[in-house]
KEROKOL-782783 format. One line per field, with one value per residue: residue number from 1; residue in three letters; y, x, z of N, C-alpha, C in turn. Coordinates in nm, 4 decimals. Example, Ala and Ser with C-alpha at 12.3 -4.5 7.8 and 13.67 -1.06 7.14 Angstrom:
resi = c(1  2)
resn = c(Ala  Ser)
n_v = c(-0.5690  -0.2250)
n_u = c(1.3190  1.2850)
n_w = c(0.7800  0.7080)
ca_v = c(-0.4500  -0.1060)
ca_u = c(1.2300  1.3670)
ca_w = c(0.7800  0.7140)
c_v = c(-0.3300  0.0030)
c_u = c(1.3200  1.2900)
c_w = c(0.7800  0.7870)
***
This chain:
resi = c(1  2  3  4  5  6  7  8  9  10  11  12  13  14  15  16  17  18  19  20  21  22  23  24  25  26  27  28  29  30  31  32  33  34  35  36  37  38  39  40  41  42  43  44  45  46  47  48  49  50  51  52  53  54  55  56  57  58  59  60  61  62  63  64  65  66  67  68  69  70  71  72  73  74  75  76  77  78  79  80  81  82  83  84  85  86  87  88  89  90  91  92  93  94  95  96  97  98  99  100  101  102  103  104  105  106  107  108  109  110  111  112  113  114  115  116  117  118  119  120  121  122  123  124  125  126  127  128  129  130  131  132  133  134  135  136  137  138  139  140  141  142)
resn = c(Met  Leu  Pro  Pro  Phe  Gly  Leu  Leu  Leu  Ser  Gln  Ser  Asn  Gln  Val  Cys  Lys  Leu  Thr  Lys  Ser  Phe  Tyr  Tyr  Leu  Lys  Gln  Asp  Asn  Lys  Gln  Trp  His  Ser  Lys  Leu  Ser  Ser  Phe  Leu  Phe  Leu  Leu  Asp  Leu  Phe  Asn  Gln  Arg  Phe  Asp  His  Ser  Pro  Phe  Val  Arg  Arg  Ile  Ala  Gly  Ile  Leu  Thr  Thr  Leu  Leu  Val  Tyr  Val  Asp  Asp  Ala  Ile  Leu  Thr  Arg  Asn  Phe  Leu  Thr  Asn  Ile  Glu  Gln  Ile  Lys  Ser  Cys  Leu  Asp  Asn  Thr  Phe  Asn  Ile  Lys  Asn  Leu  Gly  Glu  Leu  Lys  Tyr  Phe  Leu  Asp  Phe  Glu  Asp  Ala  Arg  Thr  Lys  Glu  Gly  Ile  Tyr  Leu  Cys  Gln  Arg  Lys  Tyr  Ala  Leu  Asp  Ile  Leu  Leu  Cys  Gln  Lys  Thr  Met  Phe  Tyr  Thr  Tyr  Lys  Glu  Ser)
n_v = c(19.9897  19.6892  19.4726  19.1128  18.8870  18.7832  18.8573  19.0293  19.3493  19.5129  19.7851  20.0885  20.2045  20.0105  19.8108  19.5720  19.3575  19.3079  19.0150  18.8888  18.9781  19.1325  19.0438  19.2615  19.4916  19.7796  19.7050  19.4390  19.3632  19.4236  19.2520  19.0016  19.0070  19.0195  18.7744  18.5944  18.6689  18.6020  18.3238  18.2564  18.3363  18.1298  17.9404  18.0315  18.2312  18.5580  18.8973  19.2018  19.5197  19.7340  19.6446  19.4787  19.2648  19.0444  18.7419  18.5975  18.3365  18.2319  17.9683  17.7812  17.8206  17.7801  17.9447  18.0607  18.2046  18.3769  18.5473  18.7704  18.8960  19.0440  18.7990  18.6260  18.4331  18.3649  18.1024  18.0385  17.8711  17.8110  17.5534  17.2606  17.0919  17.0014  17.1866  17.0998  17.0454  17.3005  17.3980  17.2159  17.2810  17.5428  17.4839  17.3251  17.5119  17.7408  17.6481  17.6411  17.6876  17.5232  17.6442  17.5524  17.5787  17.9090  18.1375  18.3825  18.6793  18.9407  19.0917  19.0488  18.8547  18.5428  18.4255  18.1547  18.0550  17.8847  18.0541  18.1967  18.3516  18.5589  18.8492  19.0035  19.2462  19.2047  19.0909  19.2453  19.5025  19.4662  19.4191  19.6710  19.8265  19.7089  19.7688  20.0494  20.0827  19.9770  20.1568  20.3893  20.3405  20.3071  20.5608  20.7163  20.6182  20.6902)
n_u = c(5.3632  5.3070  5.4463  5.4865  5.2235  5.2353  5.4969  5.6688  5.7711  6.0229  6.0651  5.9161  6.0320  6.1564  6.2354  6.1614  6.3821  6.3951  6.4485  6.4080  6.3137  6.0069  5.7671  5.7067  5.8068  6.0236  6.2887  6.2871  6.3368  6.6085  6.7170  6.6439  6.7827  7.0436  7.0675  7.0234  7.2350  7.4593  7.4300  7.4451  7.7020  7.8468  7.8054  7.9635  7.8476  7.8234  7.7170  7.7104  7.8752  7.7399  7.4824  7.2453  7.0780  7.1381  7.3161  7.6254  7.8320  8.1346  8.3060  8.5545  8.4600  8.1899  7.8954  7.6934  7.3926  7.1909  6.9066  6.7491  6.4479  6.2928  6.1168  6.1206  6.2903  6.5242  6.7023  6.9805  7.1980  7.4779  7.5495  7.3755  7.4682  7.4969  7.3043  7.0847  7.1930  7.2432  6.9795  6.8801  7.0324  6.9384  6.6686  6.6838  6.7684  6.5977  6.3469  6.2301  6.0086  5.9820  5.8994  5.9279  6.0144  6.0928  5.8350  5.6952  5.8165  5.8251  5.6399  5.7476  5.7474  5.8734  5.9850  6.0739  6.2633  6.4060  6.6030  6.6718  6.6249  6.3588  6.2563  5.9610  5.6964  5.4336  5.1888  5.1623  5.1353  4.8943  4.7228  4.7284  4.6137  4.3568  4.2655  4.2615  4.0744  3.8456  3.8267  3.7812  3.5286  3.3771  3.3977  3.2698  3.0074  2.9146)
n_w = c(17.4976  17.6602  17.9140  17.8702  17.9737  18.3074  18.3557  18.5895  18.6544  18.8358  18.8547  18.7307  18.5037  18.3538  18.0647  17.8026  17.6255  17.2834  17.1191  16.8813  16.5501  16.4550  16.2071  15.9354  16.0573  16.0343  16.0745  16.0110  15.7375  15.7127  15.9063  15.7998  15.5523  15.6462  15.7832  15.5696  15.3959  15.5522  15.5639  15.2875  15.2354  15.3484  15.1551  14.9575  14.8029  14.7037  14.7453  14.5529  14.5970  14.4832  14.4335  14.6205  14.5771  14.3874  14.4398  14.3817  14.2518  14.1221  14.0086  13.8677  13.5988  13.6327  13.6793  13.9293  14.0268  14.2521  14.2727  14.4773  14.6028  14.8520  14.9899  14.7806  14.5325  14.2663  14.1358  13.9448  13.7112  13.5022  13.4425  13.5253  13.7206  14.0575  14.1402  14.2756  14.5215  14.6271  14.6404  14.8270  15.0561  15.1005  15.1489  15.3810  15.5669  15.5407  15.4751  15.2029  14.9177  14.6234  14.3166  14.0640  13.7115  13.5976  13.5365  13.5823  13.7359  13.9523  13.7953  13.5459  13.2545  13.1687  12.8759  12.6817  12.4043  12.1169  12.0380  12.2637  12.5880  12.6702  12.8340  12.9230  12.9702  12.8985  13.0006  13.2321  13.1201  12.9783  13.1951  13.3156  13.1106  13.0963  13.3503  13.3392  13.1390  13.2625  13.4751  13.3308  13.2066  13.4361  13.5446  13.3488  13.3601  13.6143)
ca_v = c(19.8450  19.6305  19.3484  18.9921  18.8443  18.7040  18.9175  19.1379  19.4398  19.5694  19.9311  20.1302  20.2481  19.8964  19.7727  19.4366  19.3535  19.2273  18.9309  18.8485  19.0862  19.1060  19.0587  19.3915  19.6060  19.8340  19.6315  19.3014  19.3418  19.4244  19.1290  18.8910  19.0149  18.9873  18.6292  18.5295  18.6975  18.5214  18.1850  18.2425  18.3508  17.9939  17.8678  18.1086  18.3220  18.6926  19.0042  19.3089  19.6445  19.8254  19.5886  19.3778  19.1589  18.9206  18.6755  18.5340  18.2524  18.1866  17.8718  17.6940  17.8376  17.7582  18.0658  18.0406  18.3323  18.3737  18.6809  18.7732  19.0139  19.0227  18.6565  18.5506  18.4171  18.2889  18.0368  18.0001  17.8183  17.7808  17.4068  17.2168  17.0051  17.0459  17.2867  17.0355  17.0585  17.4373  17.4038  17.1384  17.3621  17.6517  17.4269  17.2822  17.6288  17.8388  17.5829  17.7070  17.6206  17.5240  17.6671  17.4993  17.6710  18.0476  18.1848  18.5243  18.7293  19.0859  19.1377  19.0150  18.7227  18.4747  18.3503  18.0841  18.0040  17.8250  18.1623  18.2464  18.3856  18.6951  18.9013  19.1074  19.2839  19.2050  19.0688  19.3626  19.6123  19.4370  19.4413  19.8160  19.8744  19.6628  19.8453  20.1849  20.0744  19.9615  20.2836  20.4869  20.3121  20.3344  20.7055  20.7685  20.5760  20.7506)
ca_u = c(5.3705  5.3029  5.5242  5.4042  5.1479  5.3125  5.6278  5.6588  5.8850  6.0452  6.0590  5.8274  6.1061  6.2224  6.1845  6.1954  6.4702  6.3419  6.5572  6.3724  6.2414  5.8692  5.7383  5.6543  5.8750  6.1278  6.4129  6.2720  6.4058  6.7526  6.7484  6.6315  6.8932  7.1653  7.0669  7.0399  7.3711  7.5527  7.4182  7.4947  7.8468  7.8978  7.7962  8.0480  7.7665  7.8480  7.6485  7.7981  7.8629  7.6479  7.3475  7.2377  6.9829  7.1956  7.4298  7.6946  7.9496  8.2040  8.4117  8.5942  8.3727  8.0488  7.8360  7.5704  7.3340  7.0674  6.8480  6.6560  6.3649  6.2217  6.1181  6.1175  6.4264  6.5483  6.8327  7.0231  7.3331  7.5033  7.5490  7.2805  7.5302  7.4968  7.2023  6.9995  7.2628  7.2181  6.8384  6.8656  7.0880  6.8434  6.5470  6.7118  6.7853  6.4893  6.2212  6.1850  5.9104  6.0284  5.7873  5.9607  6.0770  6.0483  5.7329  5.6781  5.8891  5.8141  5.5642  5.8159  5.7172  5.9905  5.9488  6.1918  6.2576  6.5339  6.7007  6.7143  6.5258  6.3099  6.1787  5.8698  5.5916  5.3101  5.0760  5.1536  5.0814  4.7530  4.6513  4.7146  4.5156  4.2245  4.2301  4.2280  3.9492  3.7400  3.8161  3.7228  3.3868  3.3163  3.3921  3.1700  2.8730  2.8708)
ca_w = c(17.4918  17.7932  17.9243  17.8542  18.0907  18.4023  18.3811  18.6853  18.6499  18.9690  18.8461  18.6220  18.3852  18.2900  17.9325  17.7579  17.5086  17.1742  17.0676  16.7453  16.4830  16.4173  16.0654  15.8935  16.1162  15.9473  16.0950  15.9674  15.6100  15.7378  15.9792  15.7046  15.4563  15.7196  15.8065  15.4394  15.3481  15.6322  15.5202  15.1502  15.2456  15.3739  15.0270  14.8650  14.7213  14.7541  14.6728  14.5082  14.6729  14.4163  14.4299  14.7258  14.5427  14.3340  14.5031  14.2694  14.2770  14.0008  14.0401  13.7566  13.4828  13.6668  13.7349  14.0055  14.0646  14.3291  14.2741  14.5896  14.6235  14.9780  15.0223  14.6553  14.4797  14.1440  14.1385  13.8100  13.6981  13.3620  13.4370  13.6274  13.8209  14.1974  14.1740  14.3761  14.6497  14.6744  14.6780  14.9499  15.1654  15.1249  15.2062  15.5178  15.6541  15.5334  15.4386  15.0804  14.8331  14.4846  14.2263  13.9319  13.6162  13.6051  13.4424  13.6124  13.8523  13.9640  13.6788  13.4211  13.2020  13.1148  12.7561  12.6314  12.2678  12.0764  12.0234  12.3941  12.6889  12.6576  12.9450  12.8770  13.0636  12.8215  13.0907  13.3191  13.0388  12.9533  13.3209  13.3326  13.0126  13.1369  13.4697  13.2962  13.0641  13.3621  13.5467  13.2385  13.1955  13.5667  13.5588  13.2538  13.4017  13.7405)
c_v = c(19.7918  19.5041  19.2272  18.9536  18.7552  18.7593  19.0376  19.2205  19.5069  19.7217  19.9706  20.1702  20.1341  19.8649  19.6295  19.4460  19.2584  19.1476  18.8770  18.9619  19.0394  19.1237  19.1945  19.5106  19.6540  19.7507  19.4905  19.2736  19.3360  19.2966  19.0081  18.8905  18.9785  18.8367  18.5529  18.5481  18.6136  18.3757  18.1655  18.2599  18.2143  17.9068  17.9352  18.1913  18.4612  18.7930  19.1161  19.4336  19.7355  19.7740  19.4732  19.2619  19.0333  18.8715  18.5879  18.4495  18.2075  18.0953  17.7823  17.7004  17.8128  17.8831  18.0303  18.1771  18.3076  18.5179  18.6812  18.9051  18.9828  18.8745  18.5691  18.5431  18.3366  18.2324  17.9914  17.9499  17.7842  17.6303  17.3577  17.1249  17.0745  17.1547  17.2308  17.0480  17.1977  17.4504  17.3290  17.2154  17.4762  17.6001  17.3848  17.3991  17.7184  17.7790  17.6485  17.6234  17.6340  17.5359  17.6211  17.6023  17.8081  18.0780  18.3359  18.5584  18.8809  19.1488  19.1212  18.8736  18.6667  18.3886  18.2871  18.0314  17.9375  17.9303  18.2149  18.2719  18.5334  18.7318  19.0121  19.1351  19.2940  19.1903  19.1890  19.4810  19.5903  19.4585  19.5900  19.8699  19.8327  19.7399  19.9864  20.1860  20.0630  20.0921  20.3882  20.4658  20.3402  20.4848  20.7646  20.7370  20.6493  20.8980)
c_u = c(5.3782  5.3896  5.4322  5.3362  5.2354  5.4494  5.6092  5.7858  5.8997  6.0380  5.9752  5.9019  6.1813  6.1555  6.2253  6.2839  6.4107  6.4560  6.5293  6.2963  6.0996  5.8544  5.6721  5.7117  5.9822  6.2547  6.4069  6.3467  6.5563  6.7957  6.7462  6.7496  7.0257  7.1771  7.0915  7.1820  7.4743  7.5496  7.4771  7.6459  7.9118  7.8949  7.8797  7.9684  7.7775  7.7652  7.7477  7.7774  7.7558  7.5045  7.3403  7.1439  7.0474  7.3136  7.4936  7.8108  8.0056  8.3180  8.4323  8.4971  8.2258  7.9968  7.7038  7.5213  7.2047  7.0183  6.7382  6.5804  6.2707  6.2252  6.0977  6.2589  6.4247  6.6894  6.8670  7.1664  7.3567  7.5188  7.4613  7.3401  7.5300  7.3950  7.1065  7.0612  7.2380  7.0729  6.8140  6.9180  6.9935  6.7171  6.5689  6.7191  6.6616  6.3543  6.1590  6.0793  5.9577  5.9080  5.8167  6.0262  6.0117  5.9460  5.7154  5.7616  5.8838  5.7499  5.6377  5.7780  5.8430  5.9453  6.0746  6.1664  6.3917  6.6436  6.7501  6.5979  6.4882  6.2309  6.0898  5.7657  5.4574  5.1875  5.0547  5.0918  4.9324  4.6695  4.6285  4.6094  4.3743  4.1758  4.1883  4.0963  3.8322  3.7192  3.7474  3.5723  3.3134  3.2992  3.2810  3.0293  2.8248  2.8459)
c_w = c(17.6339  17.7966  17.9090  17.9850  18.1792  18.4338  18.4724  18.6804  18.7860  18.9696  18.7252  18.4954  18.3167  18.1567  17.9028  17.6347  17.4053  17.1124  16.9285  16.6812  16.4495  16.2673  16.0425  15.9695  16.0200  15.9547  16.0377  15.8377  15.6289  15.8094  15.8849  15.6077  15.5232  15.7432  15.6766  15.3868  15.4217  15.5889  15.3809  15.1433  15.2684  15.2480  14.9181  14.7656  14.7832  14.6762  14.6454  14.5941  14.6143  14.4109  14.5278  14.6925  14.4858  14.4175  14.3972  14.3200  14.1423  14.0431  13.9178  13.6387  13.5091  13.7383  13.8025  14.0498  14.1406  14.3385  14.3796  14.5903  14.7396  15.0135  14.8983  14.5998  14.3507  14.1546  13.9978  13.8135  13.5519  13.3384  13.5510  13.7337  13.9565  14.2309  14.2794  14.5143  14.7096  14.7196  14.8088  15.0713  15.2018  15.1932  15.3516  15.6145  15.6578  15.4964  15.3159  15.0080  14.6894  14.3922  14.0839  13.8428  13.6224  13.4963  13.4571  13.7347  13.8496  13.8400  13.5462  13.3823  13.1385  12.9973  12.6979  12.4910  12.2374  12.0661  12.1574  12.4876  12.6727  12.7830  12.8921  12.9845  12.9933  12.9118  13.1816  13.2440  13.0102  13.0792  13.3447  13.2371  13.0504  13.2588  13.4303  13.2196  13.1615  13.4375  13.4584  13.2285  13.3263  13.5858  13.4712  13.3020  13.5248  13.7309)
***
């Protein structure tokens, strides 16, 4: 790696200190999680020792959960009061994009009925079957 243009090093064994992480480096995920965790700590959202993805806050019977996977997140709450405040804090700090109500997340489809919420991988399974069918026909033809 070469020093940036215009930077003159007095000795050949000098190096530059990286003060920000580059996207796609191994350290980037750890840096991002550390920054996010520190911020969510200020909002009283804590992750568990056994799983670092969900951040949870329980105050006076109100459960708030933020499930994070890399740079995607799901924000849930058993009461919708003050959820806009949390979204606003996240947006001010990280410039988030609100995609509305949950439909798909990590190849899981969110189906809501009067009886409750169902998570299924129907679309994912169909995609796999269609891919295998295409691969099979491609293999047979060649």
